[in-house]
A tleap script that builds the chain and sets N, CA, C and O, in Angstrom:
source leaprc.protein.ff14SB
mol = sequence {
  NMET ALA SER LYS VAL SER SER GLU THR ILE
  LEU THR THR ASN ASN TYR PHE ALA GLU ALA
  THR MET ARG ASN TYR LYS ALA VAL ILE ASP
  VAL PRO THR ASN LYS GLY GLY ASN ASP LYS
  GLY PRO THR PRO VAL GLU TYR LEU LEU THR
  ALA ILE GLY SER CYS VAL SER ILE THR LEU
  ARG MET TYR ALA GLU ARG LYS LYS TRP ASP
  VAL GLY LYS ILE THR VAL ASN VAL THR GLN
  LYS GLU GLU LEU THR SER GLU GLY ILE LYS
  LYS THR LEU THR GLU GLU ILE SER PHE GLU
  LYS GLU VAL THR GLU SER GLN ARG ILE LYS
  LEU LEU GLU MET ALA ALA LYS CYS PRO VAL
  ALA LYS MET VAL LYS GLY ALA THR PRO ILE
  THR SER LYS ILE CILE
}
set mol.1.N position { 12.244 17.016 14.493 }
set mol.1.CA position { 13.287 16.487 13.639 }
set mol.1.C position { 12.668 16.058 12.309 }
set mol.1.O position { 11.783 15.203 12.274 }
set mol.2.N position { 13.133 16.649 11.237 }
set mol.2.CA position { 12.608 16.335 9.914 }
set mol.2.C position { 13.331 15.122 9.344 }
set mol.2.O position { 14.533 14.949 9.546 }
set mol.3.N position { 12.595 14.297 8.639 }
set mol.3.CA position { 13.214 13.178 7.935 }
set mol.3.C position { 12.689 13.179 6.512 }
set mol.3.O position { 11.652 13.776 6.220 }
set mol.4.N position { 13.405 12.514 5.642 }
set mol.4.CA position { 13.033 12.507 4.232 }
set mol.4.C position { 13.123 11.085 3.697 }
set mol.4.O position { 14.127 10.400 3.890 }
set mol.5.N position { 12.082 10.656 3.036 }
set mol.5.CA position { 12.052 9.383 2.336 }
set mol.5.C position { 11.761 9.730 0.892 }
set mol.5.O position { 10.876 10.540 0.616 }
set mol.6.N position { 12.491 9.129 -0.035 }
set mol.6.CA position { 12.246 9.488 -1.429 }
set mol.6.C position { 12.320 8.278 -2.342 }
set mol.6.O position { 12.866 7.230 -1.996 }
set mol.7.N position { 11.755 8.467 -3.507 }
set mol.7.CA position { 11.772 7.473 -4.568 }
set mol.7.C position { 11.910 8.236 -5.874 }
set mol.7.O position { 11.278 9.274 -6.063 }
set mol.8.N position { 12.734 7.722 -6.768 }
set mol.8.CA position { 12.869 8.339 -8.083 }
set mol.8.C position { 12.379 7.347 -9.117 }
set mol.8.O position { 12.809 6.193 -9.130 }
set mol.9.N position { 11.485 7.786 -9.982 }
set mol.9.CA position { 10.953 6.930 -11.031 }
set mol.9.C position { 11.264 7.550 -12.389 }
set mol.9.O position { 11.006 8.731 -12.621 }
set mol.10.N position { 11.816 6.743 -13.272 }
set mol.10.CA position { 12.132 7.189 -14.622 }
set mol.10.C position { 11.306 6.354 -15.591 }
set mol.10.O position { 11.456 5.134 -15.661 }
set mol.11.N position { 10.427 7.028 -16.341 }
set mol.11.CA position { 9.646 6.353 -17.372 }
set mol.11.C position { 10.514 6.262 -18.612 }
set mol.11.O position { 10.954 7.276 -19.154 }
set mol.12.N position { 10.756 5.034 -19.057 }
set mol.12.CA position { 11.610 4.831 -20.225 }
set mol.12.C position { 10.842 5.194 -21.495 }
set mol.12.O position { 9.681 5.599 -21.433 }
set mol.13.N position { 11.488 5.048 -22.623 }
set mol.13.CA position { 10.825 5.293 -23.903 }
set mol.13.C position { 10.179 4.025 -24.442 }
set mol.13.O position { 9.731 3.992 -25.588 }
set mol.14.N position { 10.128 2.980 -23.617 }
set mol.14.CA position { 9.556 1.689 -23.994 }
set mol.14.C position { 8.128 1.583 -23.469 }
set mol.14.O position { 7.872 0.921 -22.463 }
set mol.15.N position { 7.198 2.245 -24.164 }
set mol.15.CA position { 5.792 2.298 -23.770 }
set mol.15.C position { 5.670 2.888 -22.362 }
set mol.15.O position { 6.081 4.026 -22.139 }
set mol.16.N position { 5.114 2.135 -21.411 }
set mol.16.CA position { 4.896 2.644 -20.057 }
set mol.16.C position { 5.800 1.970 -19.028 }
set mol.16.O position { 5.511 1.987 -17.831 }
set mol.17.N position { 6.885 1.381 -19.496 }
set mol.17.CA position { 7.828 0.699 -18.611 }
set mol.17.C position { 8.649 1.748 -17.862 }
set mol.17.O position { 9.230 2.648 -18.469 }
set mol.18.N position { 8.687 1.621 -16.541 }
set mol.18.CA position { 9.436 2.568 -15.712 }
set mol.18.C position { 10.343 1.812 -14.762 }
set mol.18.O position { 10.111 0.647 -14.437 }
set mol.19.N position { 11.386 2.508 -14.324 }
set mol.19.CA position { 12.308 1.966 -13.338 }
set mol.19.C position { 12.347 2.930 -12.160 }
set mol.19.O position { 12.481 4.141 -12.337 }
set mol.20.N position { 12.229 2.382 -10.967 }
set mol.20.CA position { 12.227 3.210 -9.761 }
set mol.20.C position { 13.403 2.818 -8.877 }
set mol.20.O position { 13.800 1.654 -8.816 }
set mol.21.N position { 13.949 3.822 -8.193 }
set mol.21.CA position { 15.030 3.599 -7.238 }
set mol.21.C position { 14.580 4.126 -5.881 }
set mol.21.O position { 14.142 5.270 -5.756 }
set mol.22.N position { 14.697 3.272 -4.866 }
set mol.22.CA position { 14.385 3.618 -3.486 }
set mol.22.C position { 15.550 3.159 -2.641 }
set mol.22.O position { 15.816 1.961 -2.549 }
set mol.23.N position { 16.261 4.107 -2.013 }
set mol.23.CA position { 17.496 3.804 -1.282 }
set mol.23.C position { 18.413 2.983 -2.182 }
set mol.23.O position { 18.819 3.479 -3.233 }
set mol.24.N position { 18.757 1.752 -1.817 }
set mol.24.CA position { 19.642 0.898 -2.617 }
set mol.24.C position { 18.865 -0.157 -3.402 }
set mol.24.O position { 19.442 -1.154 -3.836 }
set mol.25.N position { 17.575 0.052 -3.585 }
set mol.25.CA position { 16.726 -0.955 -4.210 }
set mol.25.C position { 16.143 -0.445 -5.514 }
set mol.25.O position { 15.951 0.756 -5.703 }
set mol.26.N position { 15.869 -1.375 -6.403 }
set mol.26.CA position { 15.284 -1.058 -7.706 }
set mol.26.C position { 13.952 -1.800 -7.848 }
set mol.26.O position { 13.770 -2.895 -7.317 }
set mol.27.N position { 13.044 -1.182 -8.566 }
set mol.27.CA position { 11.760 -1.815 -8.877 }
set mol.27.C position { 11.366 -1.412 -10.288 }
set mol.27.O position { 11.763 -0.353 -10.775 }
set mol.28.N position { 10.589 -2.254 -10.937 }
set mol.28.CA position { 10.078 -1.923 -12.261 }
set mol.28.C position { 8.574 -1.744 -12.186 }
set mol.28.O position { 7.897 -2.367 -11.367 }
set mol.29.N position { 8.065 -0.888 -13.048 }
set mol.29.CA position { 6.640 -0.588 -13.101 }
set mol.29.C position { 6.226 -0.677 -14.567 }
set mol.29.O position { 6.975 -0.265 -15.453 }
set mol.30.N position { 5.061 -1.203 -14.816 }
set mol.30.CA position { 4.545 -1.279 -16.180 }
set mol.30.C position { 3.036 -1.396 -16.104 }
set mol.30.O position { 2.457 -1.435 -15.019 }
set mol.31.N position { 2.419 -1.448 -17.238 }
set mol.31.CA position { 0.978 -1.690 -17.304 }
set mol.31.C position { 0.751 -2.887 -18.220 }
set mol.31.O position { 1.611 -3.214 -19.038 }
set mol.32.N position { -0.395 -3.540 -18.088 }
set mol.32.CA position { -0.679 -4.713 -18.931 }
set mol.32.C position { -0.679 -4.352 -20.419 }
set mol.32.O position { -0.845 -3.193 -20.799 }
set mol.33.N position { -0.489 -5.371 -21.236 }
set mol.33.CA position { -0.448 -5.154 -22.682 }
set mol.33.C position { -1.776 -4.598 -23.211 }
set mol.33.O position { -1.786 -3.826 -24.170 }
set mol.34.N position { -2.888 -4.987 -22.594 }
set mol.34.CA position { -4.184 -4.480 -23.076 }
set mol.34.C position { -4.385 -2.995 -22.760 }
set mol.34.O position { -5.359 -2.391 -23.208 }
set mol.35.N position { -3.460 -2.404 -21.986 }
set mol.35.CA position { -3.506 -0.964 -21.688 }
set mol.35.C position { -2.359 -0.231 -22.370 }
set mol.35.O position { -2.118 0.944 -22.096 }
set mol.36.N position { -1.642 -0.935 -23.273 }
set mol.36.CA position { -0.568 -0.304 -24.021 }
set mol.36.C position { 0.823 -0.531 -23.476 }
set mol.36.O position { 1.792 -0.008 -24.025 }
set mol.37.N position { 0.942 -1.297 -22.413 }
set mol.37.CA position { 2.255 -1.554 -21.819 }
set mol.37.C position { 2.838 -2.864 -22.289 }
set mol.37.O position { 2.354 -3.478 -23.239 }
set mol.38.N position { 3.892 -3.282 -21.601 }
set mol.38.CA position { 4.574 -4.536 -21.926 }
set mol.38.C position { 4.355 -5.616 -20.875 }
set mol.38.O position { 4.840 -6.736 -21.036 }
set mol.39.N position { 3.634 -5.303 -19.805 }
set mol.39.CA position { 3.356 -6.233 -18.706 }
set mol.39.C position { 4.638 -6.833 -18.133 }
set mol.39.O position { 4.728 -8.041 -17.916 }
set mol.40.N position { 5.640 -5.961 -17.888 }
set mol.40.CA position { 6.922 -6.418 -17.341 }
set mol.40.C position { 7.070 -6.094 -15.865 }
set mol.40.O position { 8.161 -6.230 -15.311 }
set mol.41.N position { 5.999 -5.669 -15.223 }
set mol.41.CA position { 6.055 -5.366 -13.802 }
set mol.41.C position { 4.692 -4.965 -13.295 }
set mol.41.O position { 3.760 -4.776 -14.077 }
set mol.42.N position { 4.571 -4.835 -11.982 }
set mol.42.CA position { 3.306 -4.395 -11.397 }
set mol.42.C position { 2.943 -2.978 -11.839 }
set mol.42.O position { 3.808 -2.198 -12.238 }
set mol.43.N position { 1.668 -2.664 -11.763 }
set mol.43.CA position { 1.194 -1.316 -12.090 }
set mol.43.C position { 1.402 -0.405 -10.874 }
set mol.43.O position { 1.622 -0.895 -9.767 }
set mol.44.N position { 1.333 0.911 -11.074 }
set mol.44.CA position { 1.417 1.806 -9.917 }
set mol.44.C position { 0.355 1.510 -8.860 }
set mol.44.O position { 0.641 1.589 -7.665 }
set mol.45.N position { -0.855 1.174 -9.277 }
set mol.45.CA position { -1.912 0.857 -8.311 }
set mol.45.C position { -1.558 -0.405 -7.523 }
set mol.45.O position { -1.780 -0.466 -6.314 }
set mol.46.N position { -1.010 -1.405 -8.204 }
set mol.46.CA position { -0.615 -2.634 -7.495 }
set mol.46.C position { 0.479 -2.340 -6.465 }
set mol.46.O position { 0.478 -2.919 -5.378 }
set mol.47.N position { 1.408 -1.446 -6.802 }
set mol.47.CA position { 2.425 -1.052 -5.815 }
set mol.47.C position { 1.789 -0.311 -4.644 }
set mol.47.O position { 2.183 -0.511 -3.495 }
set mol.48.N position { 0.813 0.540 -4.926 }
set mol.48.CA position { 0.136 1.269 -3.852 }
set mol.48.C position { -0.583 0.305 -2.918 }
set mol.48.O position { -0.485 0.431 -1.697 }
set mol.49.N position { -1.305 -0.654 -3.486 }
set mol.49.CA position { -2.008 -1.641 -2.664 }
set mol.49.C position { -1.015 -2.453 -1.834 }
set mol.49.O position { -1.280 -2.767 -0.674 }
set mol.50.N position { 0.122 -2.791 -2.428 }
set mol.50.CA position { 1.167 -3.524 -1.720 }
set mol.50.C position { 1.748 -2.673 -0.596 }
set mol.50.O position { 2.003 -3.179 0.496 }
set mol.51.N position { 1.957 -1.390 -0.856 }
set mol.51.CA position { 2.493 -0.490 0.175 }
set mol.51.C position { 1.538 -0.410 1.362 }
set mol.51.O position { 1.972 -0.434 2.514 }
set mol.52.N position { 0.258 -0.317 1.085 }
set mol.52.CA position { -0.728 -0.263 2.167 }
set mol.52.C position { -0.714 -1.568 2.959 }
set mol.52.O position { -0.637 -1.550 4.187 }
set mol.53.N position { -0.789 -2.695 2.262 }
set mol.53.CA position { -0.818 -3.992 2.936 }
set mol.53.C position { 0.424 -4.258 3.755 }
set mol.53.O position { 0.336 -4.765 4.873 }
set mol.54.N position { 1.579 -3.921 3.212 }
set mol.54.CA position { 2.811 -4.166 3.969 }
set mol.54.C position { 2.919 -3.231 5.163 }
set mol.54.O position { 3.386 -3.642 6.226 }
set mol.55.N position { 2.497 -1.979 5.008 }
set mol.55.CA position { 2.538 -1.037 6.129 }
set mol.55.C position { 1.570 -1.465 7.236 }
set mol.55.O position { 1.914 -1.409 8.417 }
set mol.56.N position { 0.381 -1.887 6.864 }
set mol.56.CA position { -0.592 -2.350 7.854 }
set mol.56.C position { -0.038 -3.554 8.608 }
set mol.56.O position { -0.122 -3.611 9.835 }
set mol.57.N position { 0.531 -4.522 7.876 }
set mol.57.CA position { 1.041 -5.719 8.549 }
set mol.57.C position { 2.214 -5.385 9.473 }
set mol.57.O position { 2.316 -5.947 10.564 }
set mol.58.N position { 3.098 -4.482 9.052 }
set mol.58.CA position { 4.226 -4.080 9.909 }
set mol.58.C position { 3.719 -3.337 11.136 }
set mol.58.O position { 4.198 -3.575 12.244 }
set mol.59.N position { 2.755 -2.441 10.952 }
set mol.59.CA position { 2.166 -1.703 12.076 }
set mol.59.C position { 1.562 -2.675 13.083 }
set mol.59.O position { 1.747 -2.524 14.291 }
set mol.60.N position { 0.841 -3.672 12.580 }
set mol.60.CA position { 0.214 -4.661 13.473 }
set mol.60.C position { 1.253 -5.526 14.183 }
set mol.60.O position { 1.100 -5.832 15.365 }
set mol.61.N position { 2.311 -5.921 13.467 }
set mol.61.CA position { 3.361 -6.726 14.088 }
set mol.61.C position { 4.036 -5.929 15.216 }
set mol.61.O position { 4.268 -6.465 16.300 }
set mol.62.N position { 4.348 -4.658 14.962 }
set mol.62.CA position { 4.994 -3.834 15.992 }
set mol.62.C position { 4.109 -3.720 17.227 }
set mol.62.O position { 4.594 -3.822 18.354 }
set mol.63.N position { 2.818 -3.509 17.016 }
set mol.63.CA position { 1.896 -3.382 18.136 }
set mol.63.C position { 1.781 -4.706 18.896 }
set mol.63.O position { 1.840 -4.733 20.126 }
set mol.64.N position { 1.617 -5.799 18.153 }
set mol.64.CA position { 1.480 -7.116 18.794 }
set mol.64.C position { 2.731 -7.458 19.601 }
set mol.64.O position { 2.631 -8.014 20.694 }
set mol.65.N position { 3.902 -7.129 19.071 }
set mol.65.CA position { 5.134 -7.404 19.808 }
set mol.65.C position { 5.213 -6.591 21.093 }
set mol.65.O position { 5.642 -7.104 22.127 }
set mol.66.N position { 4.798 -5.312 21.035 }
set mol.66.CA position { 4.796 -4.486 22.258 }
set mol.66.C position { 3.871 -5.074 23.316 }
set mol.66.O position { 4.162 -5.023 24.511 }
set mol.67.N position { 2.748 -5.636 22.858 }
set mol.67.CA position { 1.779 -6.234 23.781 }
set mol.67.C position { 2.136 -7.681 24.145 }
set mol.67.O position { 1.481 -8.301 24.983 }
set mol.68.N position { 3.187 -8.208 23.501 }
set mol.68.CA position { 3.617 -9.602 23.696 }
set mol.68.C position { 2.521 -10.586 23.273 }
set mol.68.O position { 2.311 -11.612 23.921 }
set mol.69.N position { 1.825 -10.259 22.176 }
set mol.69.CA position { 0.812 -11.132 21.599 }
set mol.69.C position { 1.457 -11.926 20.468 }
set mol.69.O position { 2.053 -11.344 19.562 }
set mol.70.N position { 1.343 -13.218 20.515 }
set mol.70.CA position { 1.848 -14.064 19.438 }
set mol.70.C position { 0.702 -14.307 18.451 }
set mol.70.O position { -0.144 -15.176 18.664 }
set mol.71.N position { 0.692 -13.533 17.383 }
set mol.71.CA position { -0.386 -13.657 16.393 }
set mol.71.C position { 0.044 -14.477 15.178 }
set mol.71.O position { -0.760 -14.748 14.286 }
set mol.72.N position { 1.336 -14.876 15.151 }
set mol.72.CA position { 1.842 -15.647 14.017 }
set mol.72.C position { 1.947 -14.786 12.765 }
set mol.72.O position { 2.131 -13.571 12.833 }
set mol.73.N position { 1.827 -15.443 11.640 }
set mol.73.CA position { 1.923 -14.756 10.359 }
set mol.73.C position { 0.714 -13.835 10.179 }
set mol.73.O position { -0.414 -14.199 10.514 }
set mol.74.N position { 0.968 -12.635 9.644 }
set mol.74.CA position { -0.101 -11.662 9.391 }
set mol.74.C position { -0.261 -11.541 7.878 }
set mol.74.O position { 0.712 -11.313 7.160 }
set mol.75.N position { -1.486 -11.693 7.403 }
set mol.75.CA position { -1.778 -11.555 5.980 }
set mol.75.C position { -2.732 -10.386 5.790 }
set mol.75.O position { -3.757 -10.289 6.465 }
set mol.76.N position { -2.382 -9.499 4.862 }
set mol.76.CA position { -3.252 -8.366 4.538 }
set mol.76.C position { -3.482 -8.368 3.031 }
set mol.76.O position { -2.546 -8.170 2.256 }
set mol.77.N position { -4.709 -8.589 2.622 }
set mol.77.CA position { -5.104 -8.495 1.216 }
set mol.77.C position { -5.788 -7.149 1.010 }
set mol.77.O position { -6.784 -6.841 1.664 }
set mol.78.N position { -5.244 -6.356 0.098 }
set mol.78.CA position { -5.827 -5.052 -0.199 }
set mol.78.C position { -6.335 -5.101 -1.635 }
set mol.78.O position { -5.587 -5.420 -2.559 }
set mol.79.N position { -7.604 -4.783 -1.808 }
set mol.79.CA position { -8.186 -4.787 -3.149 }
set mol.79.C position { -8.834 -3.444 -3.449 }
set mol.79.O position { -9.341 -2.752 -2.566 }
set mol.80.N position { -8.795 -3.107 -4.727 }
set mol.80.CA position { -9.472 -1.895 -5.196 }
set mol.80.C position { -10.711 -2.307 -5.970 }
set mol.80.O position { -10.664 -3.203 -6.813 }
set mol.81.N position { -11.804 -1.652 -5.679 }
set mol.81.CA position { -13.058 -1.909 -6.376 }
set mol.81.C position { -13.465 -0.627 -7.087 }
set mol.81.O position { -13.413 0.458 -6.507 }
set mol.82.N position { -13.866 -0.755 -8.334 }
set mol.82.CA position { -14.387 0.379 -9.100 }
set mol.82.C position { -15.862 0.147 -9.356 }
set mol.82.O position { -16.280 -0.940 -9.755 }
set mol.83.N position { -16.636 1.181 -9.121 }
set mol.83.CA position { -18.079 1.074 -9.310 }
set mol.83.C position { -18.572 2.317 -10.037 }
set mol.83.O position { -18.215 3.438 -9.673 }
set mol.84.N position { -19.378 2.121 -11.045 }
set mol.84.CA position { -19.950 3.249 -11.777 }
set mol.84.C position { -21.167 3.757 -11.011 }
set mol.84.O position { -22.129 3.020 -10.797 }
set mol.85.N position { -21.117 5.012 -10.605 }
set mol.85.CA position { -22.223 5.628 -9.880 }
set mol.85.C position { -22.748 6.795 -10.695 }
set mol.85.O position { -22.210 7.103 -11.758 }
set mol.86.N position { -23.790 7.444 -10.210 }
set mol.86.CA position { -24.347 8.599 -10.918 }
set mol.86.C position { -23.356 9.759 -10.978 }
set mol.86.O position { -23.465 10.620 -11.852 }
set mol.87.N position { -22.379 9.790 -10.046 }
set mol.87.CA position { -21.351 10.840 -10.044 }
set mol.87.C position { -20.115 10.444 -10.848 }
set mol.87.O position { -19.183 11.241 -10.957 }
set mol.88.N position { -20.079 9.250 -11.408 }
set mol.88.CA position { -18.916 8.762 -12.141 }
set mol.88.C position { -18.372 7.508 -11.502 }
set mol.88.O position { -19.073 6.825 -10.755 }
set mol.89.N position { -17.118 7.202 -11.798 }
set mol.89.CA position { -16.496 6.005 -11.250 }
set mol.89.C position { -16.042 6.277 -9.818 }
set mol.89.O position { -15.302 7.226 -9.559 }
set mol.90.N position { -16.490 5.440 -8.901 }
set mol.90.CA position { -16.104 5.541 -7.493 }
set mol.90.C position { -15.170 4.376 -7.186 }
set mol.90.O position { -15.491 3.222 -7.468 }
set mol.91.N position { -14.006 4.690 -6.603 }
set mol.91.CA position { -13.037 3.661 -6.247 }
set mol.91.C position { -12.986 3.532 -4.735 }
set mol.91.O position { -12.951 4.530 -4.015 }
set mol.92.N position { -12.982 2.298 -4.263 }
set mol.92.CA position { -12.852 2.036 -2.830 }
set mol.92.C position { -11.780 0.964 -2.623 }
set mol.92.O position { -11.539 0.122 -3.488 }
set mol.93.N position { -11.154 1.022 -1.465 }
set mol.93.CA position { -10.159 0.021 -1.091 }
set mol.93.C position { -10.673 -0.780 0.091 }
set mol.93.O position { -11.320 -0.243 0.989 }
set mol.94.N position { -10.378 -2.061 0.079 }
set mol.94.CA position { -10.761 -2.945 1.171 }
set mol.94.C position { -9.522 -3.682 1.658 }
set mol.94.O position { -8.751 -4.218 0.862 }
set mol.95.N position { -9.343 -3.701 2.974 }
set mol.95.CA position { -8.263 -4.475 3.597 }
set mol.95.C position { -8.887 -5.667 4.303 }
set mol.95.O position { -9.790 -5.513 5.125 }
set mol.96.N position { -8.401 -6.851 3.978 }
set mol.96.CA position { -8.817 -8.061 4.686 }
set mol.96.C position { -7.601 -8.568 5.437 }
set mol.96.O position { -6.607 -8.966 4.831 }
set mol.97.N position { -7.684 -8.551 6.759 }
set mol.97.CA position { -6.557 -8.880 7.629 }
set mol.97.C position { -6.827 -10.210 8.318 }
set mol.97.O position { -7.907 -10.432 8.865 }
set mol.98.N position { -5.833 -11.091 8.286 }
set mol.98.CA position { -5.981 -12.358 9.004 }
set mol.98.C position { -4.683 -12.682 9.731 }
set mol.98.O position { -3.605 -12.213 9.366 }
set mol.99.N position { -4.820 -13.485 10.754 }
set mol.99.CA position { -3.700 -13.874 11.602 }
set mol.99.C position { -3.590 -15.390 11.623 }
set mol.99.O position { -4.597 -16.098 11.640 }
set mol.100.N position { -2.378 -15.871 11.623 }
set mol.100.CA position { -2.137 -17.309 11.650 }
set mol.100.C position { -2.652 -17.920 12.952 }
set mol.100.O position { -3.207 -19.019 12.956 }
set mol.101.N position { -2.464 -17.203 14.045 }
set mol.101.CA position { -2.893 -17.709 15.351 }
set mol.101.C position { -4.176 -17.012 15.780 }
set mol.101.O position { -4.497 -15.912 15.330 }
set mol.102.N position { -4.888 -17.682 16.655 }
set mol.102.CA position { -6.170 -17.160 17.147 }
set mol.102.C position { -5.964 -15.874 17.947 }
set mol.102.O position { -5.045 -15.774 18.759 }
set mol.103.N position { -6.831 -14.897 17.705 }
set mol.103.CA position { -6.809 -13.668 18.502 }
set mol.103.C position { -8.177 -13.511 19.162 }
set mol.103.O position { -9.200 -13.913 18.607 }
set mol.104.N position { -8.175 -12.921 20.356 }
set mol.104.CA position { -9.425 -12.726 21.084 }
set mol.104.C position { -10.211 -11.574 20.461 }
set mol.104.O position { -9.677 -10.825 19.643 }
set mol.105.N position { -11.462 -11.436 20.843 }
set mol.105.CA position { -12.301 -10.356 20.323 }
set mol.105.C position { -11.742 -8.997 20.726 }
set mol.105.O position { -11.742 -8.071 19.915 }
set mol.106.N position { -11.268 -8.859 21.955 }
set mol.106.CA position { -10.703 -7.575 22.379 }
set mol.106.C position { -9.403 -7.275 21.629 }
set mol.106.O position { -9.127 -6.113 21.334 }
set mol.107.N position { -8.600 -8.297 21.314 }
set mol.107.CA position { -7.404 -8.097 20.507 }
set mol.107.C position { -7.781 -7.667 19.087 }
set mol.107.O position { -7.144 -6.791 18.504 }
set mol.108.N position { -8.824 -8.294 18.539 }
set mol.108.CA position { -9.285 -7.952 17.181 }
set mol.108.C position { -9.672 -6.483 17.100 }
set mol.108.O position { -9.314 -5.792 16.145 }
set mol.109.N position { -10.394 -6.015 18.091 }
set mol.109.CA position { -10.843 -4.617 18.114 }
set mol.109.C position { -9.636 -3.684 18.146 }
set mol.109.O position { -9.577 -2.712 17.393 }
set mol.110.N position { -8.685 -3.978 19.012 }
set mol.110.CA position { -7.494 -3.129 19.142 }
set mol.110.C position { -6.631 -3.203 17.888 }
set mol.110.O position { -6.119 -2.180 17.433 }
set mol.111.N position { -6.463 -4.392 17.325 }
set mol.111.CA position { -5.652 -4.549 16.120 }
set mol.111.C position { -6.279 -3.814 14.931 }
set mol.111.O position { -5.564 -3.227 14.119 }
set mol.112.N position { -7.583 -3.843 14.829 }
set mol.112.CA position { -8.261 -3.109 13.761 }
set mol.112.C position { -8.071 -1.605 13.935 }
set mol.112.O position { -7.876 -0.877 12.962 }
set mol.113.N position { -8.129 -1.156 15.167 }
set mol.113.CA position { -7.882 0.255 15.473 }
set mol.113.C position { -6.450 0.640 15.082 }
set mol.113.O position { -6.224 1.716 14.528 }
set mol.114.N position { -5.498 -0.228 15.366 }
set mol.114.CA position { -4.097 0.039 15.033 }
set mol.114.C position { -3.864 0.007 13.522 }
set mol.114.O position { -3.043 0.768 13.010 }
set mol.115.N position { -4.573 -0.858 12.810 }
set mol.115.CA position { -4.427 -0.918 11.348 }
set mol.115.C position { -4.746 0.429 10.717 }
set mol.115.O position { -4.124 0.818 9.728 }
set mol.116.N position { -5.703 1.134 11.279 }
set mol.116.CA position { -6.082 2.450 10.754 }
set mol.116.C position { -4.999 3.494 10.980 }
set mol.116.O position { -5.043 4.572 10.388 }
set mol.117.N position { -4.023 3.181 11.834 }
set mol.117.CA position { -2.943 4.125 12.134 }
set mol.117.C position { -1.718 3.917 11.250 }
set mol.117.O position { -0.712 4.606 11.419 }
set mol.118.N position { -1.787 2.994 10.327 }
set mol.118.CA position { -0.690 2.757 9.396 }
set mol.118.C position { -0.385 4.052 8.643 }
set mol.118.O position { -1.295 4.642 8.060 }
set mol.119.N position { 0.870 4.510 8.639 }
set mol.119.CA position { 1.209 5.776 7.990 }
set mol.119.C position { 0.878 5.840 6.498 }
set mol.119.O position { 0.462 6.890 6.007 }
set mol.120.N position { 1.053 4.745 5.777 }
set mol.120.CA position { 0.758 4.760 4.339 }
set mol.120.C position { -0.742 4.887 4.107 }
set mol.120.O position { -1.171 5.663 3.253 }
set mol.121.N position { -1.539 4.140 4.851 }
set mol.121.CA position { -2.991 4.242 4.704 }
set mol.121.C position { -3.469 5.649 5.051 }
set mol.121.O position { -4.369 6.182 4.402 }
set mol.122.N position { -2.866 6.245 6.072 }
set mol.122.CA position { -3.236 7.613 6.442 }
set mol.122.C position { -2.914 8.590 5.309 }
set mol.122.O position { -3.674 9.525 5.060 }
set mol.123.N position { -1.784 8.372 4.622 }
set mol.123.CA position { -1.447 9.221 3.470 }
set mol.123.C position { -2.519 9.115 2.392 }
set mol.123.O position { -2.970 10.121 1.844 }
set mol.124.N position { -2.916 7.891 2.099 }
set mol.124.CA position { -3.904 7.649 1.045 }
set mol.124.C position { -5.261 8.252 1.414 }
set mol.124.O position { -5.999 8.727 0.550 }
set mol.125.N position { -5.572 8.227 2.695 }
set mol.125.CA position { -6.855 8.782 3.153 }
set mol.125.C position { -6.871 10.298 3.110 }
set mol.125.O position { -7.905 10.908 3.382 }
set mol.126.N position { -5.757 10.916 2.776 }
set mol.126.CA position { -5.743 12.354 2.588 }
set mol.126.C position { -5.085 13.130 3.695 }
set mol.126.O position { -5.244 14.349 3.761 }
set mol.127.N position { -4.347 12.471 4.574 }
set mol.127.CA position { -3.716 13.169 5.683 }
set mol.127.C position { -2.396 13.831 5.286 }
set mol.127.O position { -1.834 14.599 6.068 }
set mol.128.N position { -1.893 13.542 4.075 }
set mol.128.CA position { -0.616 14.098 3.640 }
set mol.128.C position { -0.814 14.898 2.358 }
set mol.128.O position { -1.224 14.343 1.339 }
set mol.129.N position { -0.526 16.204 2.401 }
set mol.129.CA position { -0.634 16.999 1.176 }
set mol.129.C position { 0.473 16.630 0.197 }
set mol.129.O position { 1.566 16.250 0.617 }
set mol.130.N position { 0.209 16.734 -1.085 }
set mol.130.CA position { 1.201 16.483 -2.135 }
set mol.130.C position { 1.419 17.795 -2.885 }
set mol.130.O position { 0.467 18.402 -3.376 }
set mol.131.N position { 2.661 18.220 -2.967 }
set mol.131.CA position { 3.029 19.408 -3.717 }
set mol.131.C position { 3.779 18.968 -4.954 }
set mol.131.O position { 4.763 18.236 -4.843 }
set mol.132.N position { 3.348 19.388 -6.123 }
set mol.132.CA position { 4.017 19.021 -7.380 }
set mol.132.C position { 4.665 20.254 -7.984 }
set mol.132.O position { 4.107 21.350 -7.936 }
set mol.133.N position { 5.865 20.062 -8.561 }
set mol.133.CA position { 6.517 21.162 -9.253 }
set mol.133.C position { 7.360 20.596 -10.379 }
set mol.133.O position { 7.864 19.478 -10.277 }
set mol.134.N position { 7.514 21.341 -11.430 }
set mol.134.CA position { 8.379 20.955 -12.532 }
set mol.134.C position { 9.702 21.656 -12.318 }
set mol.134.O position { 9.752 22.874 -12.143 }
set mol.135.N position { 10.791 20.868 -12.332 }
set mol.135.CA position { 12.105 21.458 -12.087 }
set mol.135.C position { 12.964 21.445 -13.324 }
set mol.135.O position { 14.105 21.906 -13.288 }
savepdb mol mol.pdb
quit
């Protein structure tokens, strides 16, 4: 069974300010003023990091609920690091996951394994091909 999720983004004529529509929701995208934008919204990278963090936390909550583990509030901080290497700029992402309630070592191992199964993170890791076309 095929399903489709979509987002439409329209870049306005106001520098790099964009408006996106997802289902019945709206979001704005921009870049900081020092990059030529108006700083009226998060950057595309900030949205990507947020998408990863929210997907990881939802994936973990679903798993914990199936196991009947009360982990409390789940916090996922996702950061991007840029490092200049001999091959150029290398970007890496780091997820720092914490739970409001104490989890055992065996739960930690399983939860970390489940975090890697987050669909958005899997897309970013290269599991989903992207096809571009001009229409």
